[in-house]
ROMIGU-239921 format. One line per 4 residues: number of its first residue (from 1); for each residue x, y, z of N, C-alpha, C. Coordinates in Angstrom, 2 decimals. Example, Ala and Ser with C-alpha at 12.3 -4.5 7.8 and 13.67 -1.06 7.14 Angstrom:
<rs>
1) 13.19:-5.69:7.80:12.30:-4.50:7.80:13.20:-3.30:7.80; 12.85:-2.25:7.08:13.67:-1.06:7.14:12.90:0.03:7.87
</rs>
This chain:
<rs>
1) 130.70:176.75:125.85:131.75:176.67:124.81:131.97:174.94:124.31; 131.69:174.69:123.34:131.79:173.44:122.69:133.41:172.81:122.63; 133.37:171.61:123.13:134.89:171.02:123.28:135.08:170.35:122.10; 135.53:170.59:120.89:135.96:169.99:119.76:136.65:168.28:120.18
5) 137.56:168.52:120.88:138.20:167.46:121.41:137.62:166.52:121.52; 136.83:166.91:122.95:135.90:165.50:123.53:135.00:165.21:122.58; 134.29:165.99:121.81:133.24:165.52:120.65:134.26:164.34:119.68; 135.09:164.52:119.13:136.02:163.98:118.04:136.34:162.44:118.92
9) 136.93:162.58:120.12:137.54:161.78:120.90:136.20:160.75:121.28; 135.15:161.35:121.39:134.16:160.06:121.97:133.92:159.58:120.70; 133.83:160.03:119.64:133.01:159.37:118.30:134.61:158.32:117.76; 135.82:158.65:117.76:136.91:157.62:117.72:136.59:156.44:118.82
13) 136.20:156.64:120.09:136.38:155.50:120.79:134.94:154.91:120.88; 133.70:155.28:120.38:132.45:154.75:120.70:132.25:154.03:119.26; 132.47:154.72:118.11:132.16:153.96:116.85:133.00:152.95:116.74; 134.42:152.36:117.10:134.98:151.16:117.04:134.50:149.88:117.81
17) 133.91:150.52:118.92:133.30:149.61:119.78:131.86:149.03:119.31; 131.02:149.87:118.85:129.67:149.57:118.23:129.64:148.87:117.16; 130.59:149.05:116.40:130.68:148.13:114.88:130.47:146.67:115.18; 131.48:145.79:116.23:131.14:144.45:116.28:130.27:144.05:117.38
21) 129.29:145.16:117.73:128.73:144.78:118.75:127.01:144.71:118.86; 126.48:144.76:119.67:125.07:144.17:119.63:124.21:145.33:118.62; 124.77:146.79:118.76:124.16:147.84:117.94:123.63:147.31:116.39; 124.95:147.05:116.11:124.93:146.71:114.62:124.13:145.36:113.97
25) 124.44:144.28:115.12:123.61:142.85:114.78:122.27:143.32:115.00; 121.74:143.89:116.11:120.66:144.09:116.20:119.43:144.81:115.31; 120.50:146.17:114.95:119.81:146.58:114.29:119.56:146.23:112.71; 120.56:145.02:112.66:120.39:144.64:111.26:119.00:143.49:111.17
29) 119.25:142.73:112.54:118.16:141.75:112.64:116.52:142.51:112.58; 116.46:143.65:113.30:115.42:144.41:113.04:115.05:145.12:111.46; 116.08:145.23:110.72:115.85:145.83:109.56:115.37:144.52:108.47; 115.53:143.60:109.03:115.18:142.21:108.52:113.76:141.97:108.29
33) 113.27:142.77:109.28:111.65:142.22:109.90:110.70:143.74:109.73; 111.32:144.90:109.62:110.57:146.06:109.53:111.28:146.85:108.70; 110.58:147.91:108.30:110.83:148.93:107.34:112.18:149.91:108.02; 113.00:150.22:107.16:114.11:150.97:107.73:114.08:152.36:108.71
37) 113.20:153.18:108.12:112.89:154.36:108.69:112.55:154.41:110.38; 111.10:153.47:110.34:110.66:153.18:111.70:111.96:152.65:112.60; 112.71:151.76:112.07:113.56:151.19:112.83:114.66:152.24:113.17; 115.02:152.84:112.52:116.02:154.04:112.64:115.85:154.89:113.79
41) 114.07:155.50:113.70:113.44:156.44:114.72:113.84:155.65:116.02; 113.07:154.39:115.99:113.41:153.46:117.63:114.41:153.49:117.89; 115.55:153.08:117.12:117.16:152.88:117.79:117.68:153.90:118.13; 117.44:155.29:117.36:118.04:156.60:117.63:117.22:157.11:118.95
45) 116.34:156.86:119.34:115.50:157.00:120.46:115.99:156.64:121.67; 116.35:155.36:121.58:116.90:154.16:122.47:118.35:154.82:122.85; 119.08:155.39:121.74:120.39:155.77:122.31:120.19:157.13:122.60; 119.47:157.85:122.41:119.37:159.27:122.95:119.12:159.07:124.55
49) 118.32:158.38:125.03:118.24:157.99:126.30:119.28:157.49:127.09; 119.92:156.63:126.25:121.08:155.72:127.06:122.15:156.71:127.20; 122.21:157.80:126.16:123.61:159.14:126.19:123.29:159.98:127.38; 121.83:160.30:127.41:121.34:161.18:128.82:121.96:160.71:130.07
53) 121.62:159.27:129.93:121.89:158.69:131.62:123.39:158.12:131.59; 124.11:158.25:130.75:125.60:158.06:130.59:126.42:159.21:130.98; 125.95:160.43:130.44:126.37:161.84:130.34:125.94:161.85:131.97; 125.07:161.57:132.12:124.62:162.16:133.34:125.39:161.40:134.71
57) 125.59:160.52:134.49:126.51:159.33:135.37:128.03:159.91:135.60; 128.47:160.21:134.08:129.66:160.68:133.95:129.85:162.26:134.73; 128.81:163.10:134.49:128.74:164.47:135.13:128.82:164.28:136.48; 128.55:163.28:137.31:128.28:163.51:138.72:129.69:162.97:139.09
61) 130.34:162.25:138.25:131.63:161.72:138.40:132.60:163.02:139.02; 132.23:163.97:138.04:133.16:165.36:138.14:132.80:165.96:139.72; 132.18:165.66:140.18:131.93:166.08:141.67:132.91:165.78:142.65; 133.44:164.51:142.24:134.37:164.04:143.11:135.90:164.50:142.99
65) 136.75:163.92:143.60:138.29:164.33:143.69:138.83:163.68:142.41; 139.75:164.57:141.71:140.46:164.34:140.55:140.74:162.83:140.46; 141.82:162.32:141.35:142.22:161.02:141.40:141.20:160.00:141.62; 140.41:160.19:142.43:139.36:159.14:142.60:138.43:158.93:141.03
69) 138.33:160.34:140.50:137.41:160.24:139.25:138.50:159.53:137.86; 139.68:159.83:138.00:140.67:158.93:137.24:140.83:157.61:137.61; 140.31:157.14:138.80:140.35:155.78:139.07:139.09:155.17:138.77; 137.96:156.27:138.82:136.86:155.52:138.24:137.07:155.35:136.69
73) 137.36:156.28:136.19:137.46:156.49:134.47:138.44:155.24:134.07; 139.62:154.70:134.69:140.25:153.89:134.95:139.65:152.40:134.72; 138.75:152.36:135.59:137.89:150.83:135.95:136.94:150.71:134.88; 135.96:151.90:134.47:135.04:151.83:133.25:135.78:151.29:131.92
77) 136.90:151.97:131.81:137.86:151.74:130.71:138.14:150.32:130.53; 138.64:149.79:131.99:139.08:148.45:132.12:138.01:147.21:132.07; 137.13:147.98:132.57:135.76:147.02:132.20:135.40:146.64:130.65; 135.07:147.84:130.06:135.12:148.04:128.77:136.06:147.03:128.02
81) 137.39:147.32:128.26:138.31:146.38:127.72:138.14:144.88:128.00; 137.87:144.52:129.04:137.53:142.99:129.10:136.10:142.56:128.62; 135.15:143.30:128.68:134.10:142.73:127.68:134.25:142.83:126.46; 135.21:143.53:125.59:135.52:143.58:124.16:136.43:142.57:124.08
85) 137.15:142.35:124.69:138.55:141.43:124.49:137.79:139.98:124.84; 136.93:139.51:125.87:136.53:138.44:126.09:135.89:137.54:125.01; 135.19:139.08:124.38:134.27:138.23:123.16:132.70:137.74:123.47; 132.17:137.75:122.77:130.68:137.35:123.52:130.04:136.68:121.93
89) 128.98:135.89:122.39:128.37:135.15:121.15:127.01:136.22:120.34; 126.44:136.88:121.08:125.41:138.12:120.51:124.10:137.13:119.97; 124.36:135.69:120.49:123.10:135.11:120.25:121.82:135.48:120.76; 121.82:136.01:122.12:120.84:136.45:122.44:120.24:138.04:122.54
93) 121.32:138.66:121.88:121.09:139.93:122.12:119.99:140.76:121.29; 119.55:140.20:120.17:118.34:140.70:119.43:117.48:139.91:119.03; 116.55:139.50:120.52:115.40:138.86:120.23:114.00:139.52:119.73; 113.44:139.31:118.53:112.61:140.17:118.00:111.31:139.30:117.47
97) 110.27:139.59:117.92:109.14:138.83:117.69:108.85:138.80:116.13; 108.54:137.93:115.31:108.19:137.66:114.20:106.70:138.39:113.42; 106.05:138.34:114.49:104.59:138.56:114.45:103.87:139.87:115.16; 105.27:140.91:114.73:104.82:142.17:115.47:104.00:142.92:114.53
101) 103.07:143.87:115.06:102.09:144.75:114.25:103.19:145.45:113.55; 102.66:145.58:112.30:103.15:146.58:111.38:103.09:148.10:111.26; 102.57:148.81:111.82:102.30:150.10:111.85:103.83:150.45:112.17; 104.24:151.76:111.74:105.36:152.48:111.97:105.72:152.61:113.42
105) 104.45:153.18:114.15:104.77:153.30:115.64:105.19:152.38:116.11; 104.81:151.17:115.76:104.90:149.80:116.67:106.02:149.16:116.20; 106.57:149.62:114.98:107.76:148.89:114.66:109.04:149.91:115.25; 108.80:151.23:115.58:109.78:152.09:116.12:109.90:151.83:117.68
109) 108.86:151.48:117.93:108.74:151.01:119.61:109.31:149.74:119.73; 109.07:148.66:118.79:109.78:147.41:119.55:111.36:147.62:118.85; 111.74:148.50:117.86:113.12:148.94:117.88:113.68:149.43:119.08; 112.85:150.55:119.63:113.42:150.96:120.68:113.73:150.08:122.08
113) 112.44:149.38:122.23:112.85:148.06:123.04:113.83:147.35:123.24; 113.88:146.88:121.95:115.42:145.89:121.52:116.80:146.33:122.04; 116.72:147.79:121.51:118.16:148.25:121.79:118.47:148.89:122.98; 117.34:149.28:123.50:117.30:150.11:125.04:117.80:148.96:125.86
117) 117.24:147.69:125.62:117.47:146.57:126.65:118.90:146.09:126.31; 119.08:145.92:124.78:120.91:145.70:124.45:121.65:146.49:125.24; 121.44:147.53:124.68:122.78:148.60:124.97:122.84:149.15:126.63; 121.80:148.53:127.60:122.07:149.22:128.78:123.32:148.43:129.58
121) 124.11:149.13:130.14:125.24:148.62:130.91:126.31:148.34:129.53; 126.04:148.40:128.36:127.05:147.90:127.50:128.67:148.93:127.28; 129.42:148.35:126.71:130.63:149.14:126.72:130.46:150.46:126.35; 129.79:150.94:125.33:129.62:152.11:124.76:129.03:153.20:126.03
125) 128.11:152.79:126.66:127.59:153.12:127.51:128.37:154.01:128.83; 129.17:152.46:129.28:130.39:152.92:130.04:131.37:153.99:129.40; 131.81:153.71:128.28:132.74:154.67:127.54:131.96:156.30:127.87; 130.85:156.39:127.50:130.30:157.90:127.56:130.56:158.37:128.68
129) 130.14:157.76:129.86:130.21:157.91:131.20:131.76:158.51:131.47; 132.66:157.68:131.53:133.90:157.69:131.32:134.70:158.86:130.79; 134.12:159.14:129.49:134.60:160.29:128.82:133.96:161.61:129.28; 132.85:161.58:130.11:132.14:162.84:130.26:133.03:163.14:131.74
133) 133.37:162.19:132.50:134.25:162.59:133.51:135.39:163.12:133.05; 136.11:162.32:132.03:137.47:162.74:131.71:137.53:164.05:131.33; 136.56:164.46:130.11:136.76:165.64:129.87:135.88:166.72:130.40; 135.04:166.39:130.70:134.26:167.39:131.59:133.36:168.39:130.40
137) 133.10:167.50:129.53:132.34:168.61:128.44:131.25:167.42:127.65; 129.84:167.49:128.88:129.01:166.88:128.66:128.20:166.83:127.51; 128.18:168.10:126.74:127.41:168.23:125.53:128.22:167.61:124.35; 129.50:168.04:124.32:130.21:167.30:123.38:130.41:165.91:123.25
141) 130.42:165.29:124.52:130.22:163.68:124.64:129.07:163.08:124.34; 127.84:163.70:124.81:126.42:163.52:124.27:126.66:163.33:122.84; 126.75:164.61:122.18:126.81:164.36:121.11:127.65:163.69:120.03; 128.90:163.51:120.42:129.56:162.63:119.96:129.16:161.11:120.03
145) 128.64:160.71:121.20:128.16:159.21:121.34:127.02:158.96:120.68; 126.22:160.11:120.76:124.85:159.74:120.16:125.02:159.61:118.56; 125.84:160.50:117.88:126.48:160.73:116.67:127.06:159.15:116.40; 127.74:158.68:117.04:128.55:157.48:116.47:127.48:156.11:116.72
149) 126.63:156.19:117.78:125.57:155.20:118.08:124.80:155.17:116.79; 124.22:156.12:116.15:123.32:156.28:115.12:123.86:156.01:114.06; 125.25:156.49:113.97:125.96:156.39:112.77:126.02:154.62:112.57; 126.37:154.00:113.38:126.61:152.79:113.26:125.09:152.13:113.03
153) 124.06:152.30:113.68:122.69:151.71:113.40:122.29:152.20:111.91; 122.66:153.38:111.32:122.52:153.88:110.27:123.17:152.92:109.03; 124.51:152.77:109.36:125.49:151.50:108.39:124.64:150.26:108.62; 124.22:149.96:109.61:123.57:148.56:109.69:122.33:148.85:108.80
157) 121.43:149.50:108.73:120.56:149.54:107.91:120.94:150.04:106.48; 121.87:150.61:106.01:122.34:150.89:104.74:123.01:149.62:103.94; 124.06:149.31:104.82:125.28:148.46:104.26:125.49:147.37:105.38; 124.52:146.79:106.24:125.09:145.96:107.38:125.15:144.34:106.49
161) 124.90:144.09:105.62:125.61:142.59:105.17:126.70:142.92:104.76; 127.07:143.78:103.72:128.28:144.19:103.26:129.56:143.86:104.17; 128.92:144.91:105.42:130.02:145.28:106.24:130.33:143.94:107.05; 129.44:142.80:107.28:129.62:141.58:107.70:130.41:140.55:106.78
165) 130.54:140.91:105.51:130.75:139.98:104.63:132.68:140.43:104.42; 133.15:141.72:104.74:134.04:142.36:104.21:134.88:142.43:105.53; 134.55:142.88:106.65:135.14:142.99:107.94:135.05:142.03:108.77; 136.21:141.17:109.30:135.79:140.23:110.18:135.48:141.22:111.44
169) 134.45:140.79:112.14:133.99:141.75:113.12:134.75:140.94:114.71; 135.38:140.13:114.79:135.97:139.72:115.89:137.32:140.33:115.93; 137.69:141.12:114.50:139.18:141.68:114.68:138.69:143.10:115.03; 137.71:143.86:114.79:137.26:145.08:114.68:136.98:145.40:116.48
173) 136.36:144.25:117.44:136.28:144.06:118.46:137.33:143.92:119.50; 138.36:143.28:118.78:139.84:143.27:119.45:140.24:144.84:119.20; 140.32:145.33:118.61:140.84:146.48:118.31:140.21:147.60:119.16; 139.07:147.59:119.23:138.41:148.27:120.36:138.50:148.01:121.58
177) 138.79:146.65:121.78:139.25:146.60:123.26:140.71:146.77:123.62; 141.59:146.53:122.84:142.93:147.32:122.95:142.77:148.73:123.34; 142.02:149.36:122.37:141.71:150.93:122.69:141.49:151.32:123.89; 140.16:150.49:124.30:139.88:150.78:125.66:140.77:150.47:126.71
181) 141.65:149.38:126.47:142.59:149.13:127.50:143.79:150.14:127.56; 144.16:150.89:126.48:144.96:152.05:126.26:144.49:153.09:127.28; 143.18:153.42:126.92:142.52:154.60:128.00:142.48:154.05:129.18; 142.36:153.17:129.51:142.31:152.45:131.07:143.84:153.00:131.34
185) 144.90:152.40:130.88:146.29:152.66:131.21:146.24:154.26:131.28; 146.14:154.73:130.30:146.16:156.64:130.36:145.57:157.09:131.66; 144.31:156.60:132.12:143.69:157.05:133.19:144.29:156.84:134.61; 144.80:155.21:134.59:145.71:154.85:135.60:147.08:155.74:135.92
189) 147.51:156.19:134.52:149.00:157.17:134.77:148.50:158.38:135.43; 147.33:158.84:135.28:146.71:160.21:135.78:146.45:160.03:137.21; 146.35:158.87:137.96:145.81:158.60:139.30:147.43:158.90:140.12; 148.78:158.15:139.21:149.84:158.34:139.99:150.26:159.85:139.68
193) 150.21:160.60:138.73:150.65:161.65:138.83:149.89:162.98:139.44; 148.71:162.49:139.80:147.85:163.22:140.77:147.66:164.52:140.01
</rs>
């Protein structure tokens, strides 16, 4: 049975986390060098792999006692909140070769490599693992996370420059950090309630 609550919650957590993050910036940089469709294909493939790994890690957490899982979820969201609230420059997040091959496959492969490396261990991957453990709905969390990540990449491809002109990214990053902190506190309350 598909868990709609987990699906929607995952989108609502991952989407604001990724808007001010490397996903948007890296995809924007990639689209300045390559055609949009190969970039979208490459970054989507990277997100697919990242989400599978995160959901698998979160699924393994469900085999453990409830209080321990709630503790892990609280820590994962706490780490995500810290990462988002401390800020980052993002200067080295999207290193792309300017003289790469121009075939669509090479563009997609370069896009995959950049996003795969940039997103490994990122707040969204931690959140996906935590949400999988929290809801015990791996398919719903996987689909929600993948949809949120590819939506951000799509936004970057279609209207990336407009987003950065109109929405202050540090503000979005801070709001996402506060949201992560709230989820960490809620998970910590579950530990106490047992």
